[in-house]
N, C-alpha and C positions, 0 to 999 in steps of 0.2 A: 298869328302874333303870340309870342311866348312873354307872359307877364309875371310878375311876383305874385305870390297868394295874396298879399295884403292889399294889391291894387284890384285883383279879382273879387275879393270880399268886399272892397269899397264900392266897386261898381254895381255889385248885386244889391247891396244894402240901399245905394242911392235910387236904383231902379225900383225897388220895393216902396220906399218912402216917398219918391216923387217920381211916378211914373211918366217920364219924358224921355223923348229919343235923344235928347242932348246930354250925354254923360260925360263927354270929354271932347276936346278938339285937338287936331293933329296940326302942327305948325311946320311949314316946308321952308327951309332956308336955302337960298341959291345966291351964290357970288356971282354978280353980273360981269364982273372983270375977267372970270374964268369960266364963262358959261359954256363956251365952245371946247373946253378941256376935258377930255374924257377921265382924267384923274380926279377931277373936282367933282365929287359926287355930291347931290343934295343931302342937307342935314335935316332929319326929321326929329321933332319934339312933340311929345304928348302932354297936354295940360288938363288934368282933371277938373270937371266942372263942379262948382259949389264949394262951399267951405268944409274942410275936412277935419276931423276931430283928432286930438293926440299929435303925434309927431310924424304922421303919414305925410310924405313929401307931395306936392301938386304937380311938379313938372318931372318928367322922365325923358331921357334920351332913348332914341330908337335906332337901332343899327340894322340896316337893311341887308339881307343876304339873298342871293338868287340861287345859291346852291341848295336845291331841294327837289324832291320827286314831285312831278305835277300832280296837283289834287284838285278836287272839285267840291264845292258846297252845296249840300242838299237840304231841303226841308220837307217836313211831313204836316200835312193839314189835320185838323180834328176829324175829317172824314177819311183819313188814311191815304190821301193823295200826295204822292211824293214828286217834288219839283226840283229842278237844278236851278241853284241861285246864281253860280258863277264859278269862276276858276281861281285857284291860288297860284299866283305867279311870283310872288316876293314873300320872304321870310322877315319878321320883324323880332329883334330881341330887345326887350326893355331893360334899361339900367337907370339908376339914380342920376339925376342931372347934377353937374359939378357945383351948382349953387345950393343944393340939398344934400351934400354928402354928410355934412355934420349932423344934421337931424335924423338921417338914415341911420348913420353909425349908433347914435343914441338909442334909436328904435331897435336896432338889433341887439345892443347891450341888454335893454329892458327884457327883451323876449327871451335872451338866453338865460338871464337871471331868474326869470319866471319859470322856466322848464327846468332849472337846476335846483331850485328850491323844493324840498321834500314836503309834502303834504302829510299833515298828522291824521291818521285814521283811528277811530274809535270803533271797537267791536264789543258788543253786548254778549255776555256769557249767559247762555241759556240755562245750564244747569248749575246754578250757584247756591247750592245747598250747603257749601262750607266744606264737606269731606274731600272734594277734590281740590280745594284751594290750598290746603296744608296738610302735611303728614300728621297721622294720628300718633298719640304716644306710643312708644314701643316698636315703631314700624320704620324707625331710621336705618336700621341695619339691614332692611329688606329691600330698600330702593335700589335699583338697579338702572343703568342707563340705556340698555337695550334688552330685547326679549330673550336673547341666547347668551348674554354677557353676564357672568358671575363674578362678584368681587372676592378676591382672596381675602379671608379673614386676618385682620392685623392685630397685634397685641399692643396695647397701651405702653406708653413709654414708662409708666410706673411699674410694669411688671417685668422683672430682670430674669434673664434665661439663666438657667442652671449649667454649669460647665460639666461635661461628662470627661471621663478619664480617657487617656491616650488609646488604650487597647480597645475600649467600646467604640470610640470614634473611627478607629481604622476598620472595624468591623462592619459599621454603618456605612463607611465610604466604600469599602469593597462591594457591599450589596447594591449600593447605589449605582456604581459604574458597571456592575454586571447587568443591571436593568437597561441602562443606555450609555453610550460612550461620552456623551457631551453633556456638561451642565453648567449653567451661569452661577456665579457666585449667589445671586439673589435665590435662586432655586435651591442651591445647597443650604442657604440659612433657613429656608422655609421647611426643607425635609429633615434636616438635623435638629432644629430647634436650637441652634447654638449662635453666640454674637458672630458678628462679622469677622472679626480677627481670628476667632477659633476655627471657624469654617475654612477660611482662607488658609490657615496653616495646616490644617489637616489635609486639604486637598494637595498641597505642596508637599506634605510628607508622603502621601500615598504615590505622587508621581515619582519621587525619588526612590521608593521601595521598588516600583515597577522597573525603573531604569536599572536598578541594581541587579534585579533578577534577570533581566534581559542580558546584561553583560555577563 
């Protein structure tokens, strides 16, 4: 028999609290008017014994299936003796009885909400001397996000870059493009220490000079 986890837990807890062989009963319903009809199979219902707590249903429908591999049930005594108890001929799948569908849905919703709720965890810091809790004065510029990553020093907005003359900028640009053929505008601003508009204008001017020399 394949049963839901909540039924299995309920049967185990009932057996521990009240060690009695009567944990549940199976009700077999047969229609006497169609008893000789092969299509009219008997209906099986399991009813749990005792009062159940919460929204756990007491009645479950059982669907019988004969499509299974033949199996046998064995038991082992405390002395290690193995005995065959019987053979499994039918398979039963349990599902909520129609009269308990609403309570079963409520139980499933509560269980889903319980597992979706994030539990808050508190961790105690072992070394709480304060030095690791906040940066020391003068160390803000030395904090890096990774072991090999270095931040490029940036200048404050209050420090203005001094414009270079055109000839000096052309000479700097020639040397930069001799070093490597491709530069981004951000890299040119950092290398030339010039405003964005000046670095962009100098790079465009250099491109025009090169095109004119090629022609």
